C-alpha positions in Angstrom: -0.1 0.0 0.0 1.0 3.6 -0.2 0.9 6.5 2.2 2.1 10.1 2.7 5.5 10.3 4.4 6.5 13.6 6.0 10.2 14.0 5.1 9.8 17.7 6.2 6.9 20.0 6.9 6.9 21.0 3.2 7.8 17.6 1.6 5.0 15.1 1.8 5.8 12.2 -0.3 3.4 9.4 -1.7 5.3 6.2 -1.1 5.0 2.6 -0.6 4.7 1.3 3.1 4.0 -1.9 4.7 0.6 -3.5 4.2 -1.9 -3.5 7.3 -4.2 -6.0 8.7 -6.9 -5.3 11.2 -6.3 -6.5 14.7 -9.0 -7.9 16.8 -11.8 -5.4 17.3 -10.6 -3.3 14.3 -11.8 -2.8 10.7 -9.7 -2.2 7.7 -10.9 0.7 5.6 -9.9 1.1 1.8 -9.7 5.0 1.9 -11.6 7.0 -0.6 -10.6 10.4 1.0 -8.9 11.9 4.0 -9.7 15.1 5.8 -7.0 17.7 6.5 -6.7 19.2 10.0 -4.4 21.7 11.7 -3.2 18.8 13.9 -1.7 17.3 10.7 0.2 20.5 10.0 1.6 20.5 13.6 2.6 16.8 13.4 4.3 17.3 10.0 6.4 20.1 11.7 7.2 17.7 14.6 5.2 19.7 17.1 2.3 17.2 17.8 3.3 13.5 17.9 0.7 10.8 17.8 -0.5 9.2 21.0 1.3 6.0 22.1 0.5 3.1 19.8 -1.0 5.3 17.1 0.2 5.3 13.4 3.0 7.8 12.6 1.3 8.6 9.3 -0.7 11.9 9.2 -4.5 11.8 9.1 -7.3 12.0 11.8 -10.3 11.2 9.5 -11.2 9.2 6.4 -14.0 7.8 4.5 -14.0 4.6 2.4 -15.2 1.1 2.1 -14.6 -1.7 4.7 -12.0 -4.1 3.2 -11.6 -6.6 6.2 -12.7 -6.9 9.8 -10.6 -8.3 12.7 -11.5 -11.2 14.9 -14.4 -10.7 17.2 -15.8 -7.7 15.3 -19.4 -8.3 14.2 -20.7 -4.8 14.1 -19.3 -4.0 10.5 -19.1 -6.0 7.4 -16.9 -6.0 4.4 -18.2 -3.7 1.5 -19.9 -1.1 3.9 -19.3 2.6 3.1 -18.2 4.3 6.3 -16.1 7.2 7.8 -13.9 7.1 10.7 -12.3 9.2 13.6 -8.6 8.2 13.8 -5.6 8.8 16.1 -3.5 8.8 13.0 -2.9 6.8 9.7 -5.5 8.5 7.3 -3.2 9.7 4.5 -2.9 6.2 3.1 -4.6 3.7 0.9 -5.6 1.7 3.9 -6.2 2.4 7.5 -7.0 0.1 10.5 -9.5 1.6 12.9 -10.9 0.5 16.3 -14.5 -0.5 15.3 -16.0 2.0 18.0 -14.5 4.9 16.0 -16.3 4.0 12.7 -19.4 5.8 11.6 -21.8 5.0 8.7 -21.8 7.5 5.9 -24.8 9.8 6.6 -27.7 9.5 4.1 -27.4 11.9 1.1 -23.6 12.5 1.7 -21.1 11.6 -1.1 -18.6 9.1 0.0 -15.5 11.4 -0.5 -17.3 14.2 1.2 -17.8 12.2 4.2 -14.1 12.4 5.0 -14.6 16.0 6.1 -17.1 15.0 8.9 -15.7 12.8 11.6 -13.3 15.2 13.2 -15.4 18.3 13.0 -18.5 16.5 14.0 -16.9 14.8 17.0 -15.2 17.9 18.1 -18.2 20.2 17.9 -20.8 17.7 19.4 -18.5 16.6 22.3 -17.6 20.2 23.2 -20.8 22.2 22.6 -23.3 19.6 23.7 -21.6 16.8 25.9 -19.1 19.2 27.6 -20.6 22.7 27.6 -24.3 21.9 27.5 -25.3 24.6 24.8 -29.0 24.8 24.7 -31.9 26.6 23.0 -31.7 30.4 23.5 -28.2 30.5 24.6 -25.5 32.6 22.8 -22.5 30.8 21.3 -19.3 32.6 20.3 -17.1 30.8 17.8 -13.5 32.1 17.0 -12.5 31.2 13.5 -16.2 30.8 12.3 -15.2 30.2 8.7 -12.9 27.1 9.5 -14.0 23.5 9.3 -14.9 23.3 13.0 -16.3 26.8 12.9 -18.5 26.2 9.8 -19.9 23.0 11.5 -20.3 24.6 14.9 -22.5 27.3 13.4 -25.0 24.8 11.8 -25.1 22.6 14.9 -25.7 25.5 17.2 -28.6 26.9 15.1 -30.1 23.4 15.0 -30.0 23.5 18.8 -31.9 26.8 18.9 -28.9 28.8 20.0 -27.7 32.1 18.8 -24.3 32.4 17.1 -21.6 35.1 17.2 -18.3 34.5 15.1 -15.0 36.0 14.7 -13.2 35.9 11.2 -10.6 37.9 9.4 -12.5 39.2 6.2 -15.7 40.4 5.0 -15.9 37.4 2.7 -15.5 35.0 5.5 -18.0 36.8 7.6 -20.6 36.7 4.9 -20.0 33.0 4.6 -20.7 32.6 8.3 -23.9 34.7 7.9 -25.0 32.3 5.2 -24.6 29.4 7.6 -26.7 31.1 10.2 -24.4 33.3 12.3 -26.2 36.4 13.6 -23.3 38.5 15.0 -20.3 38.6 12.7 -17.1 40.3 14.1 -13.9 41.2 12.0 -11.2 40.6 14.6 -8.8 42.9 12.7 -10.9 46.1 13.5 -13.6 45.2 15.9 -13.5 44.4 19.6 -15.4 41.0 19.9 -15.7 41.5 23.8 -17.7 44.7 23.3 -19.9 43.2 20.5 -20.7 40.1 22.5 -21.4 41.9 25.7 -23.9 44.2 23.9 -25.7 41.0 23.3 -25.6 40.0 27.0 -22.5 38.0 26.8 -21.6 34.6 25.5 -23.1 31.5 27.4 -20.5 29.3 25.6 -17.3 30.3 23.6 -15.5 27.8 21.4 -11.9 28.9 21.3 -9.1 27.9 19.0 -6.7 30.7 20.2 -5.7 29.8 23.6 -3.4 32.0 25.6 -3.9 35.2 23.4 -7.6 35.4 24.0 -7.9 34.0 27.5 -8.5 37.3 29.4 -10.7 38.7 26.8 -12.8 35.5 26.5 -13.5 35.6 30.2 -14.6 39.3 29.8 -17.0 38.2 27.0 -18.7 35.5 29.1 -22.1 35.7 30.5 -22.7 34.8 34.1 -22.4 30.9 34.3 -20.5 31.1 31.0 -18.4 28.2 29.8 -15.1 28.8 27.8 -14.2 25.7 26.0 -10.5 25.8 24.6 -9.8 23.4 21.7 -6.7 25.1 20.2 -3.8 27.1 21.0 -3.0 29.1 17.9 -2.4 32.1 20.1 0.0 30.4 22.5 -0.1 28.0 25.5 0.5 30.3 28.6 -1.5 33.1 29.9 -2.5 34.7 33.3 -6.0 33.8 34.4 -7.7 36.4 36.6 -9.6 34.1 39.0 -11.6 37.1 40.5 -13.3 37.5 37.0 -14.0 33.8 36.9 -15.5 33.5 40.3 -17.5 36.6 40.0 -19.1 35.1 36.9 -19.4 31.6 38.2 -17.7 30.7 34.9 -15.7 27.7 33.9 -12.6 27.3 31.6 -12.5 23.9 30.0 -9.7 22.4 28.0 -10.4 19.4 25.7 -9.0 17.3 23.0 -10.1 14.2 21.1 -7.0 12.5 19.8 -5.6 11.2 23.0 -8.9 9.8 24.5 -9.3 6.2 25.1 -11.2 4.2 22.5 -13.9 3.0 25.0 -15.1 4.1 28.4 -16.3 7.4 29.9 -15.4 10.5 27.8 -13.9 8.1 25.1 -13.9 8.5 21.3 -16.3 5.6 21.1 -18.7 7.3 23.4 -18.5 10.5 21.3 -18.8 8.7 18.1 -21.9 6.7 19.3 -23.5 10.1 20.4 -22.7 11.7 17.0 -24.1 8.8 15.1 -27.4 8.9 17.1 -28.1 12.5 17.6 -26.1 14.4 14.9 -26.1 12.2 11.7 -29.9 12.4 11.3 -29.4 16.2 10.8 -26.9 15.5 8.0 -29.2 12.8 6.6 -32.1 15.3 6.1 -30.0 18.2 5.0 -30.4 20.4 8.0 -26.6 20.2 8.3 -24.2 20.0 5.4 -20.4 19.2 5.1 -18.6 22.4 4.1 -15.6 21.6 1.9 -13.6 24.5 0.6 -11.1 22.5 -1.4 -10.5 18.9 -2.8 -7.0 17.8 -3.9 -5.5 14.5 -4.8 -3.7 13.0 -2.0 -0.3 13.4 -3.8 -0.9 17.1 -3.3 -1.0 16.8 0.3 1.7 19.5 0.8 -0.4 22.0 -1.3 -3.3 21.2 0.9 -1.3 22.0 4.0 -0.1 25.2 2.5 -3.8 26.2 1.7 -5.0 25.3 5.2 -2.1 27.2 7.0 -2.7 30.3 4.7 -6.2 30.7 5.9 -7.4 31.1 2.4 -9.9 28.1 2.6 -13.3 28.4 4.2 -14.6 25.0 5.6 -12.6 21.7 5.1 -9.8 20.6 2.8 -10.2 16.9 1.5 -7.6 14.7 -0.1 -9.0 12.2 -2.5 -7.5 9.0 -3.6 
């Protein structure tokens, strides 16, 4: 089989590697497409190694067709079209995945397009619903609203009956967010998101990709009993937290990640995947939520896909096709 090998962050080569076989409890997927995520860029740069035991190959989500099933696995069958959440290994012709991390392709979604869903769907549902408890009538602030996670979060929040504010860096991206359902759109280059959100009463939930750079202002933007959920550190890893502000608002700061979670058990990837399949997939099946894909490239052009994602020129997801 072939897979992408990261010789350097800018040299991603499509080469022959050892074939895979599914272990007990795994399924082997013949990959049709792989989603591209910022974690892949970090791993290619040597800044985000995979969890112990995971594949060193890039790629946190795929879609494709089951080619084989491991011993003791009865929930999936050869020939089924699926997508999957991975700890690694997606930039390849085949990937072996623990069965609890496999999802059916939602009704009405193209097989290749389904590769854009597992990571964003599991990230958004686990953080907004399972962790932060976003509910009808509440205000969600999403930083990076035009990103893959952001574009999905806008749609999910609107289906939950929440209001949505977003930050983005251009009028074109803000208009894109408005088309998805965002009511408050803020250009972070020339507007103060704290002031705009506080005019609306403060955010009940903030989904943050910036980390340290936005920590203090995010606390200022929270409503009483608000929840700040940090899922990225594009703005750094260390900042000072004013506990007085936090206590006065009865607020919470929550840091989460998907990749390093166990396969099964409380707060596991398997638990998140099961909730997404049951509660979110029907919204994709009837068209209330759609995959948002900004670019599709052949997998041999993985380096160009990384450049496009890093530059910020793409709205929604980037997908590599095989």
